[in-house]
N, C-alpha and C positions, 0 to 999 in steps of 0.2 A: 418439446421437452418441458417448456415452461408454458403454463396456461394462465392467461390473465383474465380479469373480469372486464366489464364494458368500460371501465374507467382506465384501463391499461395498467392496473396494479395487480400484483400477484403475491400470494403468500406461499412460501416454499413449504412442502410437506415436512413432517418430522423426519429427521435423519440422525444417525448416530454421529458422535463427534467427541472431541476432548477439548480440554481447556488449555492445552499446552501450546507464535509466534507463528519495500522495496527498498531497491536500495533502501536503507533507512532514510527514505526521503521524507522531508516534511511536505505536507500538502500545500498547494498553491495558496499564498497568503491572501490573494484576492477572492478566493472561494469562500463566500459567506455561508453561514449555517442555513440549512434548508428546512422549511416547515413542510408539513404534509400537503399544504395547499399551494406550494410554490409551483408555477407552471413548468412543464418539462422544457419548454423553449428557454425559459429564464435560466434553468440549471445548465443547459447545454452552452448557453452564451457565456457562462462564468469560467469555462475551462479554455486554456489557450488553444486547444485543437480546433474549437469551433467559434472562438471569440471574434474572428474576423468575418464571419458569415453574415449576410444580410438577413433581415427578419423572415423573408419568405423562404430563404434557404434553411433556416433553423426550423421553420414549420414543417418542411418536407422531411427533415431528419427526425423530428419529433413524432411524426406519423408512424415511423418505423421503430419507435422507442417505447419500452415498457418500464414501469417502475416495479421493483422487487422489494418487498418488505420481509425481512428475515430476522428471526430471533437469534440470539447468541448460540453458537454451536451448529448452525445450519450449514450444510455442504451446498455450495453453489454449483460446483461441477467436480467430477472425478477425473483423475488421470485416465487418459484413453477416450474420454468423451470428445465428440467432434464439435468444434466451435461454430456457432452460427451468428456470432456477433461479438461484441466486447462489453465490458462493464465499467461503470463510473460509480465510485462511492460518494454518496451525497450525505450520509450520516453513518457513524459507527466505525468499524474496523474489520479488515479482512486479512487473513494470512494466506499466502501461497506456500505450499510445502510439498516435499516428496517423502515417501515412506519406503522403507526397506521391507523385504519379505519377513524379516525378524521382528518387525513392528516399530523399529526406531524411526524417528522423523527428523528431517532437516528443513528448517524454515528458510525459504528463499527470500521472502519479502513480506513486510508488514505494510498494508495499505490503509490509508485513512482518508478523511474527507477531501474530495477534490482530485483524487488519484484514479487513473485508468489502469485496467489490466486486461490482458487477452487480445490486444491489438495485433501483435506480431503473429500469433498462432492463427488468428482469423485470416490474415492475408496469405499465410503459408498454406492454409487449407489442411493442416495436419492436426492430429488429435492433441489435446492438452497433455503436457508432460508433467504438470503438477496438479494437485487438487486445491480447491479454494474453499475456505471455511470462515464463517464470521466469528470474530473474537468478542463482539459486543452485539447487542440489538442494532440492526443496521437497515439502512434504506439505500438502494442502488438503482441506477438506470442501466438497462440492457439495450444497447444500440445495435440493431440488426445489421448483418452483413449486407443485405439487399439495399437498405437505406443508404449505407455508406457508399456502396458501389454505384448506385444510381446518381448520387450527388457528385461523385468523382467524374462521371461522364459529363456533367454540366460545368464543373467548377475546378479548374486546375489549381487554384489557390489552396483548396483543401488538400490536394496531393502534396503540395509543398509543406503544409503544416504537419501532415502525417509523417512525411520523411524526416522532418525535424524531430518529431516526438520519438520515432523509432531510433534515430541516431542518438538521442539523449539517453535512451534506455541502454543502448550498446555501450555508451561511455560509462554509464553507471555500472554495468556488468564488468567492464574492464577494470574499473576502480575497485570493485569488490575482489576480483581475482588478485589484483596487486596487494590489497590489504591482507587477504588470507595467506598469500605466498611470502610476503616480505615483512609484514608487521607482526610483532609479538602479540600475545593475547592482551597484555597490559596496554600496549599502544592502541589496539582496537577499541578497548573499553574506554580509554581516555578520549580518543577521537570521537567516539559515540556521545560521551557526556558533553564534550565541548560543542558538538554539532546539534545536540538535541534541544538546546534552549532557544526560545524565540528571540531573545535579546540578551546581549552579553553584559548585563548589569550585575552588580555585586550586592548581596551574595547571589550567585547563580543557582537557580532552583530548577531542577529537572524532575518532571513527573513522568515516570516510566509509562509508556503507552499501554503496556500489557504486563503479564507476569514475567518474573525474572528468568524463568526457564525458557520462555519464548524469545525474549531478548537475547539470551545466551545462544540459542540455536541460530538466530539471525546473524550473530557475530562469529559463528562457526566455533563456538566454545561449548563445553559441557556446562551444565548448571553448576556443578561443583567448582569447576575452574573459574567461572564467572563470579561466584560467591567468594571464592578465595581472593580474587583480585580486588573485589570491593572491600573485603576485610583488610587487605594490605594497605589500601588507600585510606581507610578509616584510621588504621594504626599510625599511618604517617601524617595524620591530621590534615589530609588534603580534601576529604569529603566527610559529610555527615549523612547517614542513611536513616530515614524514617519511613519504614514500609516501602512504598513505591516512590517516595519522594527522596531525591538525592540533592544535597546542598553543597555547593562548591564555594568556599569563602574566599579563595585566592586563585583566580584563573591562571595567571602566569606560573605560579608554583605547580599547579596540576599539569600544565602544558610542559614544563621543564622536566617533570617526572617521567615523561615518555622515554627519555634518553638515558 
């Protein structure tokens, strides 16, 4: 499905897409920005899944790994495609989403630098149940199923790391279901704002990672509902909105407004 050149890089062909949003997970803080010349083994070593592997083990996995260079709006895979590996975002941003026959879209996850996706479906051997599309110009690694399975035969420590990673994703999924089922839209927005900042310093400044419509979909809200909640918080003088930048002058006051 993906055809790379002799350097292991691949440019995806032009595909249709729109500009409309994981857990809203922040990428691993230890994952440093990647340059086009960063060796694949170095990138693999930066993620928790492979960070405990020896150099020769990373080399073996790197031999089954390709780099993907994808412009904004490129589709990485469609719902129903059969996975032959999984992806790691090294630069940019990717959304996982499902679409209805009427054309509406629900964003399941927004993934950014240092985050993996497609691991569970690869092990299940079942077709993808979402589609993946870049929200920005992006670079990714595609780690082949054969490379992972070959290393699992040699290294039980990798199996432990994969079990931990999949368990964490299950925990995140349950947390999402809890939020959608038990929390109001206002509570979900406030939790998102409080969780989105890197450091809880005042004033708290949040740069939305993508458009408000995509963030709204990720929070299981319509764009109109999301905008209305932001306006209510502005009117209550709890936030200041400047485009995609949201400023929180008083964190305790915003947190108390959830109740």
